[in-house]
C-alpha positions as CSV (number, residue, x, y, z in Angstrom):
1,M,16.9,-48.2,-114.1
2,A,13.2,-46.6,-114.2
3,F,13.1,-46.5,-110.4
4,T,16.9,-46.2,-109.5
5,T,17.5,-43.4,-111.8
6,P,15.7,-40.3,-110.6
7,T,16.7,-41.4,-106.9
8,M,20.5,-41.8,-107.8
9,I,19.9,-38.1,-109.7
10,M,18.3,-37.0,-106.6
11,I,20.7,-38.2,-104.2
12,V,23.7,-37.1,-106.7
13,F,22.0,-33.6,-106.6
14,L,21.4,-33.4,-102.9
15,S,25.1,-34.1,-102.3
16,L,26.0,-31.6,-105.0
17,Y,23.9,-28.7,-103.0
18,T,25.2,-30.1,-99.5
19,I,28.5,-29.1,-100.9
20,I,27.8,-25.7,-102.4
21,D,26.8,-25.2,-99.0
22,G,30.0,-26.0,-97.8
23,I,32.0,-24.0,-100.5
24,F,29.8,-20.9,-99.7
25,V,30.7,-21.4,-96.3
26,S,34.7,-21.7,-96.9
27,R,34.8,-19.2,-99.3
28,F,32.8,-16.4,-97.9
29,V,33.0,-17.0,-94.1
30,G,36.2,-18.7,-93.8
31,Q,37.6,-22.2,-93.0
32,N,36.9,-22.0,-89.2
33,A,33.4,-21.7,-90.2
34,L,33.4,-24.8,-92.2
35,S,35.0,-26.5,-89.5
36,A,32.2,-25.6,-87.3
37,I,29.8,-27.2,-89.3
38,N,31.8,-30.6,-89.1
39,I,31.6,-30.0,-85.2
40,T,27.6,-29.8,-85.3
41,L,27.5,-32.6,-87.6
42,P,26.9,-35.2,-85.0
43,L,23.5,-33.3,-83.9
44,I,22.7,-33.6,-87.8
45,S,23.3,-37.2,-88.1
46,L,21.2,-37.6,-85.0
47,T,18.3,-36.1,-86.8
48,Y,19.0,-38.0,-90.3
49,G,19.4,-41.5,-88.2
50,I,15.8,-40.9,-86.8
51,A,14.6,-39.7,-90.6
52,F,16.1,-42.6,-92.3
53,M,15.3,-45.4,-89.9
54,F,11.6,-44.5,-90.4
55,A,12.0,-43.7,-94.0
56,T,13.4,-46.7,-95.0
57,G,12.2,-49.6,-92.5
58,G,8.4,-48.0,-93.4
59,S,8.6,-47.9,-96.7
60,A,9.8,-51.6,-96.7
61,I,6.6,-52.7,-94.6
62,V,4.0,-50.3,-96.9
63,A,5.8,-51.5,-100.4
64,K,5.3,-55.0,-98.8
65,K,1.8,-54.1,-97.9
66,F,0.8,-52.9,-101.4
67,G,2.8,-56.2,-103.2
68,E,0.7,-58.4,-101.1
69,G,-2.5,-56.4,-102.1
70,N,-3.5,-54.9,-98.7
71,S,-3.3,-51.3,-100.0
72,L,-5.5,-49.9,-97.2
73,E,-3.6,-51.3,-94.8
74,G,-0.3,-49.9,-96.3
75,K,-1.8,-46.5,-96.4
76,Q,-2.6,-46.7,-92.7
77,N,0.8,-47.9,-91.8
78,F,2.1,-45.0,-93.9
79,S,0.2,-42.2,-92.4
80,F,1.3,-43.8,-88.8
81,I,4.6,-43.9,-89.2
82,V,4.8,-39.8,-90.8
83,L,2.6,-38.6,-87.7
84,C,5.3,-40.5,-85.2
85,S,8.2,-39.5,-86.8
86,V,7.1,-35.6,-86.9
87,I,6.2,-36.1,-83.0
88,I,9.9,-37.7,-82.2
89,G,11.4,-34.8,-84.3
90,M,9.7,-32.1,-82.3
91,F,10.6,-33.9,-79.0
92,L,14.3,-34.2,-80.2
93,M,14.5,-30.0,-81.4
94,I,13.5,-29.3,-77.8
95,I,15.9,-31.6,-76.0
96,E,18.9,-30.0,-78.6
97,L,17.7,-26.4,-78.1
98,T,17.3,-26.8,-74.1
99,F,20.9,-28.4,-74.3
100,L,22.8,-27.1,-77.3
101,P,25.8,-25.0,-75.6
102,N,27.1,-28.1,-73.3
103,L,26.6,-30.5,-76.3
104,L,28.6,-28.2,-78.6
105,K,31.5,-28.0,-75.9
106,L,31.2,-31.7,-75.7
107,L,31.6,-32.4,-79.8
108,G,34.7,-30.5,-79.6
109,A,34.1,-26.9,-79.8
110,T,37.2,-24.6,-79.4
111,E,36.8,-21.1,-78.6
112,N,37.7,-20.2,-82.2
113,L,34.7,-22.0,-83.2
114,Y,32.3,-22.0,-80.8
115,S,30.3,-19.2,-81.9
116,Y,30.3,-20.6,-85.3
117,C,28.9,-23.4,-84.0
118,Y,26.0,-22.2,-81.8
119,E,25.2,-19.9,-84.6
120,Y,24.5,-22.7,-87.0
121,G,23.3,-25.4,-85.0
122,F,20.6,-23.2,-83.2
123,I,19.1,-22.5,-86.5
124,I,19.5,-26.1,-88.0
125,T,17.9,-27.5,-85.0
126,L,14.9,-25.2,-85.3
127,F,14.3,-27.5,-88.9
128,T,14.6,-30.8,-86.9
129,P,11.0,-31.9,-87.7
130,I,11.2,-30.4,-91.4
131,A,14.3,-32.3,-92.0
132,I,12.6,-35.7,-91.1
133,L,9.4,-34.9,-93.0
134,K,11.3,-34.2,-96.0
135,S,13.4,-37.3,-95.6
136,L,10.0,-39.4,-95.6
137,F,9.1,-37.9,-98.6
138,D,11.7,-38.7,-100.5
139,Y,12.2,-42.4,-99.7
140,F,7.8,-43.0,-99.7
141,M,7.8,-41.1,-103.4
142,V,9.6,-44.3,-104.5
143,T,7.1,-46.3,-102.7
144,A,3.9,-44.3,-104.3
145,N,5.3,-45.1,-107.4
146,N,6.3,-42.0,-107.8
147,P,10.6,-41.3,-108.1
148,K,10.4,-38.5,-110.5
149,L,8.4,-36.2,-108.1
150,G,11.0,-37.0,-105.4
151,L,13.2,-35.9,-108.1
152,I,11.6,-32.6,-108.9
153,N,10.9,-32.2,-105.4
154,T,14.7,-32.4,-104.5
155,L,15.6,-30.2,-107.5
156,I,13.7,-27.4,-106.1
157,G,15.1,-27.5,-102.5
158,G,18.4,-27.9,-103.9
159,F,18.1,-24.9,-105.9
160,T,16.4,-22.7,-103.4
161,N,19.5,-23.6,-101.0
162,M,21.7,-22.8,-103.7
163,I,20.4,-19.5,-104.5
164,L,19.6,-18.5,-101.1
165,D,23.1,-19.5,-99.7
166,Y,24.2,-16.4,-102.2
167,V,21.7,-14.3,-101.3
168,F,22.2,-14.7,-97.4
169,I,26.1,-15.4,-97.4
170,V,27.3,-12.9,-100.5
171,V,24.1,-10.0,-100.7
172,F,23.4,-9.6,-96.8
173,N,26.1,-11.1,-95.1
174,L,24.5,-13.0,-92.7
175,G,27.8,-15.4,-92.4
176,I,27.1,-19.1,-91.6
177,S,23.8,-18.0,-90.4
178,G,22.6,-17.6,-93.6
179,A,24.0,-20.9,-94.5
180,A,22.0,-22.6,-91.8
181,L,18.8,-20.3,-92.9
182,A,19.2,-21.5,-96.3
183,T,19.5,-25.0,-95.6
184,G,16.2,-24.7,-93.3
185,I,14.1,-23.5,-96.2
186,G,15.4,-25.8,-98.5
187,L,14.0,-28.3,-96.6
188,L,10.8,-26.6,-95.9
189,I,9.7,-26.0,-99.3
190,P,10.0,-29.9,-100.7
191,S,8.1,-30.7,-97.3
192,M,5.2,-28.6,-98.0
193,I,5.2,-30.1,-101.7
194,G,5.3,-33.4,-100.3
195,S,2.5,-33.2,-97.8
196,I,0.4,-31.5,-100.7
197,Y,0.8,-34.6,-102.9
198,F,0.2,-37.1,-100.2
199,M,-2.8,-35.3,-98.9
200,N,-4.7,-35.9,-102.4
201,Q,-6.5,-39.0,-101.9
202,K,-6.3,-39.7,-106.0
203,N,-3.2,-40.9,-105.6
204,Y,-1.3,-44.1,-105.1
205,L,0.2,-43.7,-102.0
206,H,-1.9,-40.7,-99.6
207,F,-2.8,-40.1,-96.2
208,T,-5.9,-41.8,-94.5
209,K,-6.9,-41.8,-91.1
210,P,-3.8,-44.0,-89.2
211,K,-4.7,-46.7,-87.2
212,L,-2.5,-46.5,-84.0
213,K,-0.8,-49.9,-84.2
214,W,2.5,-49.8,-82.3
215,D,4.1,-53.0,-83.7
216,V,4.2,-51.6,-87.4
217,L,6.4,-48.5,-85.8
218,I,8.4,-51.1,-83.8
219,Q,9.0,-53.3,-87.0
220,S,10.0,-49.6,-88.9
221,M,12.5,-48.9,-86.1
222,S,13.4,-52.7,-86.3
223,N,13.5,-52.7,-90.2
224,G,15.4,-49.1,-90.6
225,L,17.8,-49.9,-87.5
226,S,21.1,-50.3,-90.1
227,E,20.1,-46.6,-91.4
228,M,19.9,-45.4,-87.6
229,V,23.0,-47.1,-86.5
230,T,24.9,-45.6,-89.8
231,N,23.8,-42.0,-88.8
232,L,24.7,-42.5,-85.1
233,S,28.0,-44.1,-86.3
234,T,28.7,-41.1,-88.2
235,A,27.8,-38.9,-85.3
236,V,30.4,-40.9,-83.3
237,T,33.3,-41.2,-85.5
238,T,32.7,-37.7,-86.8
239,L,33.5,-36.6,-83.1
240,L,36.6,-39.0,-82.9
241,F,38.0,-37.7,-86.4
242,N,37.3,-34.0,-85.1
243,L,39.0,-35.0,-81.8
244,M,42.3,-36.8,-83.2
245,M,42.5,-34.1,-86.2
246,I,42.5,-31.1,-83.2
247,K,45.3,-33.3,-81.8
248,Y,47.8,-33.7,-85.0
249,L,47.1,-31.1,-87.0
250,G,44.9,-28.4,-85.3
251,E,41.7,-26.5,-86.8
252,D,43.4,-26.6,-90.3
253,G,42.7,-30.7,-89.9
254,V,39.0,-30.5,-89.2
255,A,38.3,-28.3,-91.7
256,S,40.4,-30.9,-94.1
257,I,38.4,-34.1,-93.1
258,T,35.3,-31.6,-93.3
259,I,36.7,-31.4,-97.1
260,V,37.0,-35.1,-97.7
261,L,33.7,-35.8,-96.0
262,Y,32.1,-33.6,-98.3
263,A,33.8,-35.2,-101.5
264,Q,32.8,-38.7,-100.1
265,F,29.2,-37.8,-99.8
266,L,29.2,-36.7,-103.2
267,L,31.3,-39.6,-104.7
268,M,29.4,-42.5,-102.8
269,S,26.1,-40.4,-103.7
270,V,25.5,-42.9,-107.1
271,Y,25.5,-45.8,-104.6
272,L,23.1,-44.5,-101.8
273,G,20.6,-43.3,-104.7
274,F,20.7,-46.8,-106.8
275,S,20.3,-48.8,-103.3
276,S,17.2,-46.6,-102.2
277,G,16.0,-46.8,-105.8
278,A,16.5,-50.7,-105.8
279,A,15.1,-51.5,-102.2
280,P,11.5,-50.5,-102.8
281,L,11.3,-53.1,-106.1
282,I,13.0,-55.5,-103.9
283,S,10.6,-55.3,-101.2
284,F,7.8,-55.4,-103.5
285,S,8.8,-58.5,-105.4
286,Y,9.7,-60.6,-102.4
287,G,6.2,-59.9,-101.2
288,E,4.5,-60.8,-104.5
289,N,7.2,-63.9,-104.1
290,N,7.9,-63.2,-107.8
291,H,11.3,-65.0,-107.4
292,P,12.9,-64.5,-111.0
293,Q,12.2,-61.1,-110.8
294,L,14.0,-61.0,-107.5
295,K,17.0,-62.7,-108.5
296,Q,17.4,-60.6,-111.4
297,L,17.2,-57.3,-109.8
298,I,19.9,-58.3,-107.1
299,K,21.8,-59.9,-110.0
300,Y,22.0,-56.5,-111.7
301,S,22.6,-54.9,-108.6
302,Y,25.8,-55.9,-107.5
303,H,26.9,-56.0,-111.5
304,F,25.9,-52.3,-111.5
305,I,27.9,-51.7,-108.2
306,S,30.8,-53.3,-108.9
307,V,31.7,-51.2,-111.9
308,A,30.4,-48.2,-110.2
309,S,32.9,-48.5,-107.5
310,V,36.0,-49.1,-109.8
311,V,34.7,-45.7,-111.8
312,T,34.3,-43.8,-108.8
313,F,37.6,-44.7,-107.2
314,V,39.4,-43.6,-110.8
315,L,37.2,-40.3,-110.4
316,A,38.4,-39.7,-106.8
317,L,41.8,-39.8,-107.8
318,I,41.8,-37.7,-111.0
319,L,39.4,-34.9,-109.4
320,A,41.0,-34.5,-106.2
321,S,42.9,-31.6,-106.7
322,T,40.1,-30.0,-108.2
323,I,37.3,-30.9,-105.9
324,I,39.9,-29.3,-103.0
325,K,40.7,-26.4,-104.8
326,I,37.1,-25.6,-105.2
327,F,36.7,-25.5,-101.3
328,T,40.2,-24.0,-100.1
329,G,40.5,-21.1,-103.1
330,G,43.8,-22.4,-104.0
331,E,47.1,-24.3,-102.5
332,T,46.8,-23.4,-99.0
333,E,47.8,-25.2,-96.0
334,V,44.5,-26.7,-95.6
335,Y,44.8,-27.8,-99.4
336,H,48.1,-29.9,-98.8
337,I,47.0,-31.8,-96.1
338,T,43.6,-32.4,-97.5
339,K,45.0,-33.5,-100.8
340,S,47.7,-36.0,-99.1
341,G,44.8,-37.5,-97.2
342,F,42.4,-37.7,-99.7
343,Y,44.6,-40.1,-101.9
344,L,44.5,-42.7,-99.2
345,F,40.8,-42.2,-98.1
346,S,39.6,-42.9,-101.8
347,F,40.6,-46.5,-101.8
348,S,37.4,-46.8,-99.5
349,F,35.5,-46.1,-102.7
350,L,36.3,-49.5,-104.1
351,P,34.5,-51.7,-101.2
352,I,31.8,-49.2,-100.1
353,G,29.4,-49.5,-102.5
354,I,28.7,-53.2,-102.0
355,N,28.6,-52.5,-98.4
356,I,25.7,-49.5,-98.8
357,F,23.7,-52.1,-101.5
358,A,23.9,-55.3,-99.1
359,S,22.7,-53.4,-96.2
360,A,20.0,-51.5,-98.4
361,M,19.0,-55.0,-99.4
362,F,18.3,-56.8,-96.2
363,T,16.3,-54.0,-95.0
364,A,14.3,-54.3,-98.0
365,F,13.8,-58.0,-96.7
366,S,12.8,-56.6,-93.3
367,N,15.9,-58.2,-92.5
368,G,16.9,-55.5,-89.9
369,K,19.3,-57.7,-87.9
370,V,21.8,-58.6,-90.7
371,S,21.5,-55.0,-92.5
372,A,22.2,-53.4,-89.0
373,L,25.1,-55.8,-88.3
374,I,26.8,-54.7,-92.0
375,S,25.7,-51.0,-91.0
376,V,27.7,-51.2,-87.4
377,L,30.6,-53.1,-88.7
378,R,31.4,-50.6,-91.5
379,S,30.6,-47.3,-89.8
380,L,31.1,-48.0,-86.4
381,I,32.8,-50.5,-84.8
382,L,35.7,-51.2,-87.4
383,V,36.0,-47.0,-87.8
384,I,36.4,-46.8,-84.0
385,I,39.2,-49.4,-83.8
386,G,40.8,-47.7,-86.7
387,V,41.0,-44.4,-85.6
388,I,42.3,-45.3,-82.4
389,L,44.7,-47.8,-83.7
390,L,46.2,-46.7,-87.0
391,P,47.1,-43.5,-85.8
392,I,49.4,-45.0,-83.3
393,L,51.1,-46.8,-85.7
394,L,51.2,-45.0,-88.7
395,G,50.6,-41.2,-87.6
396,V,48.2,-38.8,-89.0
397,N,48.1,-41.4,-92.0
398,G,46.3,-43.6,-89.9
399,I,43.7,-41.3,-89.6
400,W,42.8,-41.2,-93.6
401,L,43.3,-45.0,-93.8
402,T,40.5,-45.9,-90.9
403,I,37.7,-45.8,-93.4
404,P,39.5,-48.0,-96.1
405,F,40.5,-50.3,-93.5
406,A,36.7,-50.8,-92.0
407,E,35.5,-51.1,-95.4
408,F,37.4,-53.5,-96.6
409,I,36.8,-55.8,-93.9
410,T,33.2,-55.1,-93.8
411,V,32.8,-56.2,-97.5
412,V,34.1,-59.9,-97.3
413,I,31.4,-60.0,-94.4
414,S,28.8,-58.4,-96.5
415,I,29.3,-61.0,-99.7
416,S,29.2,-63.9,-96.8
417,L,25.9,-62.8,-96.0
418,T,24.7,-62.2,-99.3
419,K,25.7,-65.9,-100.1
420,R,24.3,-67.3,-97.0
421,Y,21.0,-65.9,-97.3
422,A,20.6,-66.2,-101.4
423,S,18.4,-69.5,-100.3
424,Y,16.4,-68.2,-97.9
425,Y,15.4,-65.2,-99.8
426,H,14.9,-67.5,-102.9
427,Y,17.6,-65.1,-105.1
428,E,20.0,-67.8,-105.8
């Protein structure tokens, strides 16, 4: 828990300040502005897909090198991965800015939402390389045996974001542009702190002259493929959800699904944080061939996730009304739509933790194929099947039941794969 607790707190807090961002927009700018953020989410998901691919895949490689005693090679790999990730981020930023108007229309921006979408999307896209850098540092600080600094860094970024949300939106009345600026600056400051930390040659993991080893970059991409798939899947499924909600419920439906996705991020953040904190330990134990420790780690992890899943499900049912009212300000039409949907959506919290951890575990073993299989099933293939077929059978309730449908089918496969590979990775 010494490694996983700071990471759990970090991601819970990350989800909290992301939600507060949404609350400021919903309460002080309007629910159309909140819907606009969700319309631009696929672009943001692409950015974080690249970031998490290199962060999780790269940290698994670096942690394994340190576990094998090859610290110099680990530092060189780390430096090369960070450099390439930032360059890719800059290229992505230029492409998105060039085609932003067309992209927003493709993503479903209606006439009422387009101006909000463009304001928010333009500013957020400018911070694409910074968002990638910040995500890399979050993961590599755990690999660097300094998860507490990662937590402090995230807290600094989060408080900066929240304070600037109030200043830009409420005091200066900058609207949705203020929310985007607050988010960007909240990413910039932790990125600067992380850069200073990793430039210090006295630290366990630090920047050094990188070696151009393209096989390391390819392996990072392969290892982290599941995380990339998850985020790209989020982009695709968010687009489908938005289009279906507009069809069944109009722009209020988009606002409702946005609130539910914010709540999901908060309630599943414990699983994400735990898995992110446990993954480097699994990679290190695997690289060290410490099979008893590896077995204990995985057994404990599954026990923790199972208990947390039940607790999260119960909390979701109890806190549903409170969470929704924070966004809507009262019992509005959006409130009633969201409340009825959230109770159905909440069943996804029972299996989702096991699926998240199973995917992270196989990434830690550098088994990107199995990890990606779990991710692509739960976040893309089954979601697409569900969001197309279930509304035909159940109407709008089918949209809300799509995620539970995908997660429950995937958890059967995740458990089967975990048992199948137990002897291969020596955690049976």
